[in-house]
C-alpha positions as YAML, in Angstrom:
chain: A
units: angstrom
residues:
- id: 1
  name: MET
  ca: [-40.54, -205.10, -35.36]
- id: 2
  name: SER
  ca: [-41.21, -207.87, -37.83]
- id: 3
  name: ILE
  ca: [-43.50, -207.46, -40.83]
- id: 4
  name: THR
  ca: [-44.96, -210.59, -42.31]
- id: 5
  name: PRO
  ca: [-46.65, -210.67, -45.71]
- id: 6
  name: PRO
  ca: [-50.03, -212.34, -46.10]
- id: 7
  name: GLU
  ca: [-50.09, -216.14, -46.47]
- id: 8
  name: ASP
  ca: [-51.02, -215.79, -50.14]
- id: 9
  name: ARG
  ca: [-48.45, -213.29, -51.46]
- id: 10
  name: ASN
  ca: [-50.35, -213.07, -54.74]
- id: 11
  name: ALA
  ca: [-53.32, -211.68, -52.83]
- id: 12
  name: TYR
  ca: [-51.32, -208.51, -52.18]
- id: 13
  name: PRO
  ca: [-51.01, -206.50, -55.40]
- id: 14
  name: PHE
  ca: [-47.87, -204.60, -54.46]
- id: 15
  name: LYS
  ca: [-45.42, -207.42, -53.89]
- id: 16
  name: SER
  ca: [-42.46, -205.09, -54.19]
- id: 17
  name: TRP
  ca: [-43.51, -203.37, -50.98]
- id: 18
  name: TRP
  ca: [-43.41, -206.64, -49.07]
- id: 19
  name: GLU
  ca: [-40.18, -207.64, -50.75]
- id: 20
  name: THR
  ca: [-38.34, -204.40, -50.02]
- id: 21
  name: LEU
  ca: [-39.80, -203.02, -46.79]
- id: 22
  name: GLY
  ca: [-37.95, -205.43, -44.54]
- id: 23
  name: HIS
  ca: [-34.68, -204.59, -46.27]
- id: 24
  name: LEU
  ca: [-34.95, -200.81, -46.39]
- id: 25
  name: GLU
  ca: [-32.49, -200.23, -43.56]
- id: 26
  name: HIS
  ca: [-29.98, -201.99, -45.80]
- id: 27
  name: TRP
  ca: [-31.15, -200.16, -48.94]
- id: 28
  name: THR
  ca: [-28.57, -199.65, -51.62]
- id: 29
  name: PRO
  ca: [-29.20, -197.48, -54.66]
- id: 30
  name: PRO
  ca: [-29.77, -198.82, -58.14]
- id: 31
  name: ALA
  ca: [-26.66, -198.40, -60.31]
- id: 32
  name: GLU
  ca: [-28.17, -195.41, -62.12]
- id: 33
  name: TRP
  ca: [-28.43, -193.47, -58.84]
- id: 34
  name: GLU
  ca: [-25.19, -194.53, -57.10]
- id: 35
  name: GLY
  ca: [-23.40, -191.53, -55.61]
- id: 36
  name: SER
  ca: [-26.27, -189.13, -56.36]
- id: 37
  name: ALA
  ca: [-27.75, -186.71, -53.83]
- id: 38
  name: PHE
  ca: [-30.91, -188.86, -53.89]
- id: 39
  name: ALA
  ca: [-28.96, -192.01, -53.03]
- id: 40
  name: ILE
  ca: [-27.10, -190.29, -50.19]
- id: 41
  name: ARG
  ca: [-30.36, -188.94, -48.71]
- id: 42
  name: ARG
  ca: [-32.35, -192.11, -49.04]
- id: 43
  name: MET
  ca: [-29.56, -194.32, -47.74]
- id: 44
  name: PHE
  ca: [-29.09, -192.07, -44.72]
- id: 45
  name: PHE
  ca: [-32.78, -191.81, -43.88]
- id: 46
  name: GLU
  ca: [-33.47, -195.51, -44.40]
- id: 47
  name: ARG
  ca: [-30.56, -196.43, -42.14]
- id: 48
  name: HIS
  ca: [-31.32, -193.81, -39.49]
- id: 49
  name: ARG
  ca: [-35.10, -194.18, -39.44]
- id: 50
  name: LYS
  ca: [-35.21, -194.81, -35.69]
- id: 51
  name: THR
  ca: [-32.99, -191.87, -34.74]
- id: 52
  name: HIS
  ca: [-33.62, -189.14, -37.33]
- id: 53
  name: ASN
  ca: [-37.01, -189.69, -38.99]
- id: 54
  name: GLU
  ca: [-39.58, -189.38, -36.20]
- id: 55
  name: GLY
  ca: [-41.07, -192.64, -37.43]
- id: 56
  name: HIS
  ca: [-41.39, -191.51, -41.04]
- id: 57
  name: TRP
  ca: [-40.30, -193.58, -44.02]
- id: 58
  name: ALA
  ca: [-38.09, -192.15, -46.75]
- id: 59
  name: CYS
  ca: [-39.96, -191.28, -49.94]
- id: 60
  name: PRO
  ca: [-38.83, -193.51, -52.83]
- id: 61
  name: VAL
  ca: [-38.76, -190.47, -55.15]
- id: 62
  name: CYS
  ca: [-37.01, -187.68, -53.23]
- id: 63
  name: GLY
  ca: [-35.45, -189.70, -50.41]
- id: 64
  name: TYR
  ca: [-36.69, -187.42, -47.63]
- id: 65
  name: PRO
  ca: [-38.48, -188.90, -44.57]
- id: 66
  name: THR
  ca: [-41.99, -187.69, -45.31]
- id: 67
  name: LEU
  ca: [-44.19, -190.80, -45.39]
- id: 68
  name: GLY
  ca: [-46.08, -192.15, -42.41]
- id: 69
  name: ASN
  ca: [-46.76, -195.36, -44.29]
- id: 70
  name: ARG
  ca: [-45.10, -196.94, -47.32]
- id: 71
  name: GLN
  ca: [-48.22, -198.69, -48.58]
- id: 72
  name: GLY
  ca: [-51.09, -196.53, -47.44]
- id: 73
  name: HIS
  ca: [-51.17, -193.96, -50.24]
- id: 74
  name: ASP
  ca: [-49.42, -191.32, -48.16]
- id: 75
  name: MET
  ca: [-48.42, -188.31, -50.25]
- id: 76
  name: CYS
  ca: [-44.94, -186.86, -49.94]
- id: 77
  name: GLY
  ca: [-45.13, -183.21, -48.91]
- id: 78
  name: VAL
  ca: [-41.91, -182.45, -50.74]
- id: 79
  name: CYS
  ca: [-42.27, -184.10, -54.18]
- id: 80
  name: GLN
  ca: [-46.02, -184.98, -54.30]
- id: 81
  name: TRP
  ca: [-45.46, -188.73, -54.93]
- id: 82
  name: GLU
  ca: [-48.34, -190.78, -53.60]
- id: 83
  name: CYS
  ca: [-46.74, -193.91, -52.21]
- id: 84
  name: GLU
  ca: [-48.55, -197.10, -53.07]
- id: 85
  name: GLY
  ca: [-45.69, -199.49, -52.45]
- id: 86
  name: GLN
  ca: [-43.77, -199.09, -55.69]
- id: 87
  name: ASP
  ca: [-40.00, -199.19, -55.25]
- id: 88
  name: ASP
  ca: [-36.77, -200.14, -56.99]
- id: 89
  name: PRO
  ca: [-37.82, -203.57, -58.33]
- id: 90
  name: ASP
  ca: [-40.68, -201.85, -60.23]
- id: 91
  name: ALA
  ca: [-39.10, -198.41, -60.71]
- id: 92
  name: ASP
  ca: [-39.41, -198.36, -64.50]
- id: 93
  name: GLU
  ca: [-43.01, -199.58, -64.52]
- id: 94
  name: VAL
  ca: [-45.86, -197.13, -64.95]
- id: 95
  name: TRP
  ca: [-48.71, -198.11, -62.70]
- id: 96
  name: GLY
  ca: [-51.26, -196.47, -64.98]
- id: 97
  name: SER
  ca: [-54.32, -196.84, -62.81]
- id: 98
  name: GLY
  ca: [-52.46, -195.62, -59.73]
- id: 99
  name: PRO
  ca: [-52.46, -192.20, -58.12]
- id: 100
  name: ASN
  ca: [-49.31, -190.98, -59.86]
- id: 101
  name: TYR
  ca: [-51.05, -190.62, -63.21]
- id: 102
  name: GLY
  ca: [-48.77, -192.63, -65.42]
- id: 103
  name: VAL
  ca: [-45.41, -191.43, -64.08]
- id: 104
  name: SER
  ca: [-42.91, -194.19, -63.30]
- id: 105
  name: LEU
  ca: [-40.81, -194.02, -60.15]
- id: 106
  name: THR
  ca: [-37.68, -193.62, -62.28]
- id: 107
  name: GLN
  ca: [-39.18, -190.70, -64.19]
- id: 108
  name: ALA
  ca: [-40.45, -189.13, -60.98]
- id: 109
  name: ARG
  ca: [-36.91, -189.28, -59.54]
- id: 110
  name: ARG
  ca: [-35.48, -187.61, -62.63]
- id: 111
  name: ASN
  ca: [-38.19, -184.95, -62.50]
- id: 112
  name: PHE
  ca: [-37.47, -184.29, -58.82]
- id: 113
  name: GLU
  ca: [-33.78, -183.74, -59.46]
- id: 114
  name: ALA
  ca: [-34.69, -181.15, -62.11]
- id: 115
  name: THR
  ca: [-37.80, -179.50, -60.63]
- id: 116
  name: ARG
  ca: [-38.14, -180.47, -56.94]
- id: 117
  name: SER
  ca: [-41.41, -182.15, -57.94]
- id: 118
  name: MET
  ca: [-42.30, -185.57, -59.32]
- id: 119
  name: TRP
  ca: [-44.01, -183.70, -62.15]
- id: 120
  name: PRO
  ca: [-42.25, -182.07, -65.07]
- id: 121
  name: PRO
  ca: [-43.35, -178.45, -65.62]
- id: 122
  name: GLU
  ca: [-45.10, -179.34, -68.89]
- id: 123
  name: GLU
  ca: [-47.45, -181.64, -66.94]
- id: 124
  name: ALA
  ca: [-48.66, -178.80, -64.74]
- id: 125
  name: VAL
  ca: [-51.88, -177.12, -65.75]
- id: 126
  name: ARG
  ca: [-53.03, -173.85, -64.30]
- id: 127
  name: GLY
  ca: [-56.04, -174.74, -62.18]
- id: 128
  name: GLY
  ca: [-55.66, -178.44, -63.04]
- id: 129
  name: PRO
  ca: [-54.90, -181.37, -60.77]
- id: 130
  name: HIS
  ca: [-51.18, -180.59, -60.86]
- id: 131
  name: ARG
  ca: [-51.50, -176.87, -60.29]
- id: 132
  name: PHE
  ca: [-48.61, -174.95, -61.82]
- id: 133
  name: ASP
  ca: [-48.70, -172.24, -59.14]
- id: 134
  name: ALA
  ca: [-48.51, -174.80, -56.31]
- id: 135
  name: LEU
  ca: [-45.65, -176.70, -57.95]
- id: 136
  name: PHE
  ca: [-43.50, -174.34, -59.98]
- id: 137
  name: SER
  ca: [-44.08, -170.75, -58.88]
- id: 138
  name: GLU
  ca: [-41.09, -168.99, -57.34]
- id: 139
  name: ALA
  ca: [-42.77, -169.13, -53.93]
- id: 140
  name: ALA
  ca: [-43.46, -172.87, -54.22]
- id: 141
  name: LEU
  ca: [-39.89, -173.64, -55.31]
- id: 142
  name: ALA
  ca: [-38.44, -171.47, -52.52]
- id: 143
  name: SER
  ca: [-40.62, -173.24, -49.94]
- id: 144
  name: ARG
  ca: [-39.66, -176.70, -51.18]
- id: 145
  name: ASN
  ca: [-35.96, -175.75, -51.35]
- id: 146
  name: GLU
  ca: [-36.14, -174.50, -47.75]
- id: 147
  name: LEU
  ca: [-37.82, -177.73, -46.66]
- id: 148
  name: CYS
  ca: [-35.22, -179.84, -48.49]
- id: 149
  name: ALA
  ca: [-32.40, -177.87, -46.85]
- id: 150
  name: LEU
  ca: [-33.92, -178.50, -43.42]
- id: 151
  name: PHE
  ca: [-34.22, -182.23, -44.13]
- id: 152
  name: ASP
  ca: [-30.63, -182.24, -45.42]
- id: 153
  name: GLY
  ca: [-29.60, -180.56, -42.16]
- id: 154
  name: LEU
  ca: [-30.87, -183.57, -40.21]
- id: 155
  name: MET
  ca: [-28.03, -185.64, -41.66]
- id: 156
  name: ALA
  ca: [-25.44, -183.53, -39.81]
- id: 157
  name: LEU
  ca: [-27.12, -183.75, -36.41]
- id: 158
  name: GLU
  ca: [-26.42, -186.30, -33.72]
- id: 159
  name: SER
  ca: [-28.07, -185.23, -30.46]
- id: 160
  name: PRO
  ca: [-31.73, -186.12, -29.96]
- id: 161
  name: GLN
  ca: [-32.42, -182.55, -28.83]
- id: 162
  name: ASP
  ca: [-30.95, -181.05, -32.01]
- id: 163
  name: ILE
  ca: [-32.86, -183.55, -34.13]
- id: 164
  name: ALA
  ca: [-36.12, -182.69, -32.32]
- id: 165
  name: ARG
  ca: [-35.51, -178.94, -32.86]
- id: 166
  name: GLN
  ca: [-34.83, -179.57, -36.57]
- id: 167
  name: TRP
  ca: [-38.13, -181.47, -36.86]
- id: 168
  name: GLN
  ca: [-39.91, -178.49, -35.32]
- id: 169
  name: LEU
  ca: [-38.42, -176.27, -38.03]
- id: 170
  name: ILE
  ca: [-39.40, -178.83, -40.67]
- id: 171
  name: GLY
  ca: [-42.98, -178.77, -39.36]
- id: 172
  name: VAL
  ca: [-43.14, -174.98, -39.60]
- id: 173
  name: ALA
  ca: [-41.62, -174.95, -43.09]
- id: 174
  name: GLY
  ca: [-43.96, -177.70, -44.26]
- id: 175
  name: LYS
  ca: [-46.97, -175.56, -43.32]
- id: 176
  name: ARG
  ca: [-45.70, -172.83, -45.66]
- id: 177
  name: LEU
  ca: [-45.89, -175.07, -48.74]
- id: 178
  name: PRO
  ca: [-48.59, -173.90, -51.16]
...
């Protein structure tokens, strides 16, 4: 499959998406993330998209294959990042008017490593848009940890049948997220 950007590349506001999407199967981590659990996950899922991801793209924050589309504002069910095409070339930029409310990709990655969410706990407001109970309660953290463990388990599987069974378990666990 070949993806071609529009004739006028400046007409598309998220150039980084067009610049990186075609190269994701050869993705290499930025120096800051080399050797990290995030880099291992994302590298695996970008390179095994056709065999292990059921057509999903790896989230640029958590590295798990949760996005149906990298530019269509899909929201990651694991870390809550709403993907609008931002990736490594723009990782330190805060796209203030975007759906991630002023959190850069780099900060979201750091937050995920600490909290299993793109949000830091101090950003969560009880009853607010980033509901504390849905993000940081013991039940929410346990559900997300279970989901992450199931995704991590995909990396050890080789047979299509085992991969399909693991995706069934991922689907069930994903429904338990608050």
